[in-house]
N, C-alpha and C positions, 0 to 999 in steps of 0.2 A: 257276427262273432264266429259263427259256424264256418264261414268261408275262410277266416284267417287261421282256424285251427286245422282245417282241410289242407290248406296251402302249406302249413308248417310239416304235416305229415307227408305230403308229397315231396317237399324239398329233403326231408330226412331220408326218404327212400331212394331218391336220385343221387344222394350224396355217398351212398354206400359204394365201396370199391367191389373188385371182382371177388375178393376174398370174404366180403361181408363185413369187413371192419368199417367202422364210420369214418368218414373223412371230414375233418374239422372245416367249417365254413369260415371264410376270411370275414372279419368284421367290417362294416362299411368303413370308408375313409373318414378320417376325423375332420371336423370342420375346422377351417382355418381359425387361428386365434384372432379374436377381435381386436381392432387397433386400440391402441392406449388412449384413453380419455385425454382431453386437452387440460393442462394443468391451469386451473383457475385460482389457485391458492398462492400463486407467486405474488410478492409484495408489489404494489404499485409504486412507480419511482416518484419521488417528492416532487412537489410543484416548483416552478422555477421561482426564485426570490426575486421580485421586482422592487424591493424596498430598499435593500442594502445599496449604497452607492458604489458606483465602480471602482476599481482599485486606481491609485494614483498613476500618474503618467510614468513612463520609465526615466531614470536618471540620464541627465544630459552628459554623455561622455564626450562631446566634440569640445568642450571648454577645456583649454590647456591647464595642466596642473600648476600648482605654485612652484616657483624655482626652489631648488634644493636648499637646505641649510648649509652655509660655507663652514666646513670642518677643518679647512686647512689653515686658518689663521690660528696662531697659538694664543692661548688664554693668557691673561696679565700674570705677572709673577706673584707668588703669594706674599703677604705681608710678613715682614720680619719681626717676629716677636722674641727674639733672642737678644737684641741690642736693649742695654739697660736705659731706662728714660733720664733725662738730663737732671742733675741735682736741683733741688728747690732753691728758690731765691731766698737769700737771708734778709728778713725784714726786721730783725732784732738790732742789728747794727745801725748806729745813727749815721745819716749821711754827712759827708765832709762838708765843713763850712764854706 
């Protein structure tokens, strides 16, 4: 310990300028920052599901579609509900002999 104190005094004396003022010693360079630790808290990806069946095959688009519905044929005429029905048959008059 005696050597360290002697060395500190010697350094202080040699650090003085010509006017007797003390010149500040520069601190030693800072050690580089340590590397960031590896993140081991990241979630582990889920295991591959080998139980679920694969998706169904894609739809066959090579089959031709059904022909379109013919919309050019006119529909049948509507039923006429304005004509009165024929008169009922008279069953009270006796038939001629």
